N, C-alpha and C positions, 0 to 999 in steps of 0.2 A: 478320306480325302481322295480327290480325283486327279490331283496334279502334285508336282513338287512345290516346295516353298520357294519364295523369292529372296528371302533374307534369313541367314542363319548365324547364330552366335553361340559359343560354347565355352564353358569354364569347368575345370576339373583338376584333379591331382591324383597322385599315387601316394597313399598314406599307410596302407596296412601290410602289403606283401612285398617282399623282395623277389627278384628273379628276372628271367628273360621275358619281358613283355613290354609292349608300348602303350597299351590302352590304359586309361586311368581307372582307378577302382571307385571313384566317385565323380559324377559329372552332372551338370545341368546344361540343357540346350534349349534355346528358344528358336522356334521356326515360325516365321511370318509368311502368310500367304497373300496372294494378290488381292483377295477380298478383305484384307486387314484382319483376318482371324489369326490367332496365334496359338500354336501348340507348344506347351512347355513339357520337356522331358527331364526327369531326374533319375539318376542312377546312383544307388548306394549299395553296391554289391557286398561290401565288406564291413558293414556297420554291425555292432553287437546287439542292436535293437531293430525293430521293424516298424512298419506303419500299420496302424489299426489292427494289430494282432498278427500280421503276416511277418514271417522272417524277411530278411533283406529282399528287396524287390525294386520294381519300377513304378513310378507315378506318372500318369498322363493327366494334365489339367485342361479342361475345356471351359466353354462359356456357361454351361449348365451343370457342371459338376466335374468330378475327377474319378480316375480309375487307378487302383493299386494292383500290380501284378507281383506275385511271389516268384522267387527263383524256382519254386517247386511246381509251377504251372497253374497255381490257383489265382483267382482274382476277385475283386469286389469293386462295384461302382457306388459312388456316393453322389447324391443329387441335391442341388440347391444350397442355400445358406445354412439350413438345418442339417445338412449332410445326411439326408435320408438314404437308407440303404436301397440301392437299385439292384440290377442283376448281379449275380456273383456265383462263384464256385469255391466253396471252402473245403469241400472234400470231393473225392472222386478221381476220375482219370486225369492224367497230366497233359493230355493233348497230343503228344508226339505219335503214339500208336494210332490214334484216330485220324490224324492228318495223313499218315503213311497209308493206312487202309483206304482212305478216301482217294488218295492219289492212285494207288494200284487199281482200285475199282474203276476209276476214270480212264486209266490206260486201257483197260479191257472194254469199257463201254463207249469210249470216245466222248464222254460228257465232260463238261468243265468241272474242275475240282472246286471245293469250297473256297480255297485260297488260290485263285487263278494266277496266271503269269503276271498280269498287270498289277494285281493287289500285291503280289510278292515283290515286284520291281519297286513299287512306290514305298512299301514298308521297308525293304532293305535300303532303299535310297536314303531314308531318314537316318539310319545308322551311319551310313557312309558319309553323308553330308555333315552330320554332327561331329564325327571323328575328324574330318578334314578341317572344320572350323576350330576344333580344339588344337589340332596340330599346328595350324598357321597362327593361332592366337589373335584373331581379329574377326570383326563382323564381315560376313561374305554376302555378296549379292549374286543371285543365281537366275539363269534363264531356263525355266522349265521346258520350253519348247525345244531349245537347242541342247539342253542338258549340259550346259557349260556355265562356269562362273563368268561374271562380267568384269573384264579388265583385270584378271588375276591369273597370270600364267602359273604361278607357284601352286595355287589351289587346283587349277585345271590339271596339272601334272599328277596330282594325287587321285584323280578320277579313274585312273587305270594304272597298269604296271607293265614292265617289260616282261614278256612271256618267254620262257625257255623252250627252245625247239625240242621236240616237234609239237609242243602244246601251245601254239600261237593262235591268235584270233584273226580270222580273215578280215580284210578291210575292203569294202564295207561288209559288215556282218550280215 
């Protein structure tokens, strides 16, 4: 995706673990984009079973198939109605060392990393927008250009936080 979604809805709950946390242990989020494409995200971190042989993980559904991510860093793509296996990684490195090495190489070389700042911003934005929709408990409309919710001060307030000095963010950034 090259932009943020325009409409977000989320449903979830905390069913498995007690403790000090606010994020649900299972959640489904629907992200609608301006071109009417929809990204469905499902989180089932604490289920005793997995999807397609993966221990608990995440599923991303698209118009031509879906992708399952394991909490262990592995993934598998399934294409079409017949769920034909596409690209995947059932064994091998978990990704974190490779991303860190790529980042450090790019600091030295001044090249763009595989996951550049824009990709990271849009990817992390999905997580934050989904959690905000879950917290407020309603469908949210979002302006990708302004990076603000439409007519929703409660949701807008959750886009940032009050920083403790001296760790504040300059305005404008």
